[in-house]
C-alpha positions as CSV (number, residue, x, y, z in Angstrom):
1,M,90.6,80.9,106.0
2,F,92.1,78.2,103.8
3,G,93.7,76.2,106.8
4,G,97.2,77.2,106.5
5,E,99.5,79.2,108.8
6,K,98.5,82.7,109.9
7,I,100.5,85.8,109.2
8,K,100.4,89.3,110.9
9,I,100.2,92.3,108.9
10,K,99.5,95.9,109.9
11,K,96.1,97.0,110.5
12,D,96.2,99.9,107.8
13,L,97.5,97.5,105.3
14,Y,94.9,94.8,106.2
15,E,92.2,97.5,105.7
16,R,93.7,98.5,102.5
17,V,93.8,94.8,101.3
18,K,90.2,94.3,102.4
19,K,88.9,97.3,100.2
20,F,90.8,96.2,97.1
21,S,89.7,92.6,97.5
22,E,86.1,93.7,97.8
23,L,86.5,95.9,94.8
24,A,88.1,93.1,92.8
25,G,85.3,90.8,93.6
26,Y,87.3,88.3,95.8
27,S,84.9,86.4,98.2
28,S,87.4,87.1,101.2
29,V,90.9,89.0,102.1
30,D,92.5,85.3,102.5
31,E,91.4,84.6,98.6
32,F,93.1,87.8,97.5
33,V,96.0,87.5,99.5
34,E,96.6,83.9,98.2
35,H,95.9,84.8,94.9
36,T,98.3,87.8,95.0
37,L,101.3,85.9,96.5
38,E,100.8,83.0,94.1
39,K,101.4,85.3,91.2
40,E,104.4,86.8,92.7
41,I,105.9,83.5,93.6
42,K,105.0,82.2,89.9
43,D,107.2,85.1,88.7
44,L,109.9,84.7,90.9
45,E,110.0,80.8,90.0
46,G,110.3,81.8,86.3
47,S,113.7,83.3,87.2
48,D,116.9,81.7,86.3
49,S,119.2,82.4,89.1
50,E,119.3,83.5,92.7
51,D,120.7,86.9,91.5
52,E,117.7,87.4,89.2
53,I,115.5,86.5,92.0
54,K,117.2,89.1,94.3
55,K,117.2,91.8,91.6
56,K,113.2,91.3,91.0
57,L,112.6,91.4,95.0
58,K,114.7,94.6,95.0
59,G,112.6,96.0,92.2
60,L,109.6,95.2,93.9
61,G,110.6,96.9,97.2
62,Y,110.7,93.5,99.4
63,I,114.5,93.8,100.3
64,S,117.1,96.7,99.9
């Protein structure tokens, strides 16, 4: 682990993440998750307003 906080995810999701992190050549699940989250955050940080951020999160299915 990279030394930050821990998060909990469902076991079936973890198994899927593990599978794809290995297929993509990441050294660990943590590395894959961190990289994926960094990409998503970077995209959201490029938004001009809170409404635009909410629209993007809705489009991604994170909020309804």
